[in-house]
Phi, psi and omega in degrees: 000133180273127178287147184237158177278140184285161174303318186296314180296316176301320182296315179296318177299316177302306184298317176299312180300315183294317183294317176299332177273003182087013180263188177235141179207138182212155173276120176270333179202129179279134175253197175287127188305324185275308191220024180296143172293162187231121176249126184255129173251112186260139173239157175239097182057046171089357182228177176052059180302147181206140184245140170232156163225158184291132185300140175305333177285348185082002181235108177097173177247145177243128180295143180214168170080185187286156180247142180051049186232169179295157176304327185289332176291323177286326174288322174303315180307302185291326174299317174302319179292326178296324187294320170287335183217083184289359171278349189288130173272137170234121186241134181253131183234135174232093183196148174298147184059036184299329174296321179300305181306313183292317183292323178292330186264322188249356187253029177241144181290000000 
């Protein structure tokens, strides 16, 4: 059996990398430490929220949630997701190239 990184480890690594690069990152909702799915809410200078989640295959990110919407719509989206999946991690990133940071950190097996 090949050891795998836990969801909590991936989240902490992502937050550390974003902070080290001068961005802002925070956990909006904690999920299952071992294997919870990870949803990333990316912002551009506090605006234009966009969501991705780790692809079920573990390689890459999949866009999800509302597009070109108000921040409240995105928050409503992830809160509904959490109601159905309490193991879901929700992470907010506010940094240029948020998708790149997320893909490099949480989308590897």
